[in-house]
N, C-alpha and C positions, 0 to 999 in steps of 0.2 A: 503431424500438428507442429506448428512454429511456436517458438518461445512466446511470441505475443498472445497467441491463441491459448496456450497453457496458462499465461498470467491472467488473462481475461477470463478464463473458465474459473480459476482459483479466486479471483476478485469476487465472485459471486457468492455471497454469504447468506446465512440464515437470518442474520440481524439486518432488516431493511435499510436502516441508516447506514450502516456500514457497507452494504452492496451499492448503494447510490454514491457515497463518497469515493470508494475504490474504483468502482467501474467508470465514474465520471473522470477521476484523477488519471486513470491509465489511458482512456481515450484522448484526453486533451494533451497528455505529456509523453505519450509512448515513443514518438519519434525524436524527442529531445532528451531522453534519459541516457546518461552515460552507461557503460558496461557496470561499472560500480553501483551505480543506482538501481539498475535492474537486479542485480544480486541482492542489494539491500531490501528491494521490494518483494522479492521471492522470500526472503527471510522474514519479513513481516507477516507474510502470508501463512507462515507457520504457526502463528500464535492463534488460541481459541478466540471466538468472535468477542466475548466479554473483555478479555485482556486486551485485544487489538482495538476495541473501541476506546478503552480507557486511555490507551497510548495515544491514539489519534486525538482525542479530546483534551489531553494534557493532564488527565488525573494520575496517569502513571508515567515516569519517565524511564526511557531505556536508551541505550547508545546503540545505534545500528549505523555501521559505516562511520561516515563524518557528521552524521545528524541532519544533513541538509535535506534529504529525502522526507523524512518526518515533517520538517519545518514546511517543505513545499506542499505536502497533503494538507497540513492544517491551514495554509494560505487559501487554498482552493475552496 
C-alpha cells in the first residue's frame, strides 16, 4: 500500500464533515505536498475526530510543522 493510499484511508473519519474536508483536501493537494507537509498531515491524523475538527475549524490552536498545512486545509 502506498503512502498516499494509507493517508487516504486514514482520512476517512467517523465525523462526516471531517471526512469530507480531509478527503477533499488530500485529493486536491496530494501531488503538491512537500515531504514535511506529508509528515504534518500524518501527525494530524493521529488526533481523535473531535479534537481534529476543533483544530481545523480554528477552535483549538496547535503547532504542527510550520503551520502552513493547517492554514491550507482551512482555506480549502
